[in-house]
C-alpha positions in Angstrom: 0.0 0.0 0.0 1.5 3.4 -1.1 1.7 5.9 1.4 2.4 9.5 1.2 3.2 11.5 4.2 3.8 15.4 4.6 5.1 17.1 7.5 6.7 20.3 8.5 4.1 22.8 8.2 3.4 25.6 10.8 3.1 29.1 11.5 6.1 31.2 10.5 6.7 35.0 10.3 7.4 36.7 7.0 10.8 36.4 5.8 11.1 33.1 8.3 11.9 29.2 6.6 10.3 26.2 6.8 11.3 22.7 5.7 8.8 20.5 4.7 9.4 16.7 4.4 7.4 13.9 2.5 7.9 10.4 3.4 6.9 7.7 0.7 6.2 4.3 1.6 5.2 1.3 -0.8 6.9 2.3 -3.7 10.3 2.6 -5.2 11.1 6.4 -5.0 13.6 6.2 -8.0 10.8 5.5 -10.5 8.7 8.4 -9.6 9.0 12.2 -10.3 8.2 13.7 -7.2 6.2 17.1 -6.6 5.1 19.5 -4.5 1.8 21.4 -5.0 0.0 24.2 -3.0 -3.5 25.4 -2.6 -4.3 28.4 -0.9 -8.0 29.3 0.0 -10.1 30.2 -2.7 -7.5 29.5 -5.3 -6.6 26.4 -7.7 -4.1 24.0 -6.6 -0.7 25.0 -8.3 2.6 23.3 -8.9 5.3 24.5 -6.7 8.2 22.2 -7.4 9.1 18.7 -8.8 12.1 16.7 -8.9 12.9 14.1 -11.7 13.1 10.2 -11.3 16.3 9.0 -11.0 15.8 5.7 -12.7 15.8 7.1 -16.2 18.6 9.8 -15.3 16.4 12.8 -14.8 16.9 13.1 -11.3 19.1 16.0 -12.0 15.7 17.7 -13.4 13.9 20.1 -11.1 11.0 22.6 -11.4 10.0 25.4 -9.6 7.3 28.0 -10.2 8.6 31.4 -10.8 6.7 32.8 -7.4 9.2 30.3 -5.5 12.6 30.4 -7.7 15.5 31.5 -5.5 13.7 30.9 -2.4 12.8 27.3 -2.5 14.8 23.9 -2.8 13.8 20.6 -3.2 16.0 17.6 -2.7 15.5 13.8 -2.4 16.9 11.3 -0.1 16.6 8.0 -1.7 18.1 6.1 1.3 15.1 7.6 3.6 12.3 7.5 0.9 11.9 11.2 1.8 11.6 14.4 -0.4 12.3 17.8 1.3 11.1 21.3 0.2 13.3 23.9 2.0 11.3 27.2 1.9 13.2 30.3 2.8 12.1 34.1 2.6 8.6 33.3 3.2 5.8 35.9 2.4 2.2 35.7 3.0 1.5 34.8 -0.4 3.0 31.3 0.5 0.3 30.6 2.6 -1.5 27.4 1.7 -1.7 23.7 2.2 1.1 21.9 0.8 0.8 18.4 -0.9 3.3 16.2 -2.2 2.5 13.8 -4.8 4.3 11.1 -7.3 4.2 10.7 -10.9 5.0 7.3 -12.4 4.3 8.0 -16.1 5.0 11.2 -18.1 6.8 14.4 -17.1 3.9 16.8 -16.2 4.9 17.4 -12.7 8.4 19.0 -13.9 6.0 21.4 -15.7 4.2 22.2 -12.6 1.2 20.1 -14.0 -0.7 18.2 -11.3 -3.0 16.3 -13.6 -0.8 13.0 -14.1 -0.2 12.7 -10.5 -0.8 9.7 -8.9 -0.5 9.3 -5.2 -1.2 12.3 -3.0 -0.7 13.2 0.6 -3.0 14.6 2.8 -1.3 18.0 2.9 0.4 20.1 5.3 -0.6 23.7 6.3 1.8 26.4 5.9 0.8 29.7 7.4 2.9 32.9 6.9 1.8 35.6 9.1 3.0 38.3 11.7 
């Protein structure tokens, strides 16, 4: 049974940092693109970041939404089956529920497209407020 579990969200002041973790079980992480998506109240879900699967040599590929470039960094620890999202210089516009998701087929994740994602976590809430 595949499980995707996010953690690390919370309340942070503007300019602060958080590191989100996504622990995956029941699958071989090397076969999947892994993405972070977010949904703010009243807004559509959007792609935040994605890291490519290592099985086909695309593990060096990453995607970042323009709004988070140079502030967020995605990384993967295959030994721990965990993907991280380091978020720096947070601002109130980053407030959202952040979801981790996997993509076995295709590469939509690497374009910020969530439609092809197959397994999703329940999300972790990030609130940026003073």
